[in-house]
C-alpha positions, 0 to 999 in steps of 0.5 A: 500500499506504501508502494501504491501510495508514493506511486500515486504520490509521485505520479501527480506532482508530474506535468504530463498528469494536467495534459491527462487531465486536459485530454480527458475532460475533452474526450468526456465531451463527446465520449461519455466513457471517459471518467474524466469526474474521477481523474479531477476528483481524484487528483484533488483528493491527492492536491489536499494534502501533498499540494500537487497538482496545484489544485487551482491549475487542477481547475484551470485546466478542468474547465479548459478540457470542458469548455472544448470538449461540450463545444466540440460535441456542439460542432459534431453534433451541428455537422453530422447530426445525432444518427450518424455512427451506431453509437448514437442509434442506440436506444438509450441515445436516442431516447437521451436525445429526444428529451434532451431536443424536448428541453433544449426547446423549453428551458436551454439555459438550465438544460445546459448548465445542469447537464454538464454534471451528467456525463451522458446528459452533457453529450446528449444536450451538446450534440442535440443543440449542435443538429439544432443549430442552438445559437451558437454563442449563447451555448459558448458562453453558456458552456464556459460558466458550465465548465467553470462551475463543474471544474470547481464543485470536482476539484472542491469535492477532492480538495474536501473529502482528500484532506482527511487521508494524508497517508493514504491517498489511494483511499483519499481519492477513492472515497472521494470520487464515490461521493462525487458521485453520490452527491451529483446524484443526490443534486439532481434528485433534490433539484428535479424533485423541487421543480415537479419533474422526472431527474435527469437519469431518469429519463435518460434511462428511459427513452420515449415509446 
């Protein structure tokens, strides 16, 4: 375990880690299997006690990557639509696209901001925004704000939980990641319960007939 902790600490201090964060956050904007949240939260948990990587730099890199990824997804949606590739035509993704299209017509600003915190939701919303030619400059402004909020939230979660595990960086990162996922689901449920609407995850998992 000590060897693992030493490796994590040594890796966290390397410059290439920030390039890894940037790449994960960019790709995650249009390819949901990439776990950008886990990477950012886990590194922030290490930074809480080891001071590497610098939390502010980590936040800036994560925000930049998230912003770029969301806008690449928009451009993909605008150019190729939402049925070009096989993974887009699956029942779950098509249900997500239908839901995103309906919600974009009713509450585009809040949807784009909230979707950034839901992996599959962000991809569906961003691609659909492009496919339906949602105003590009407005989309850029909203994704700039959502990327900053998401990065600050992810780093904040990691810093908060990571500070309690100074001697075990692996455990601190793991607990921070689990808590971040749980808090994301709880916040989504609470917001949509107050609105009297189904939560984002359920709407994505239950495609329209």
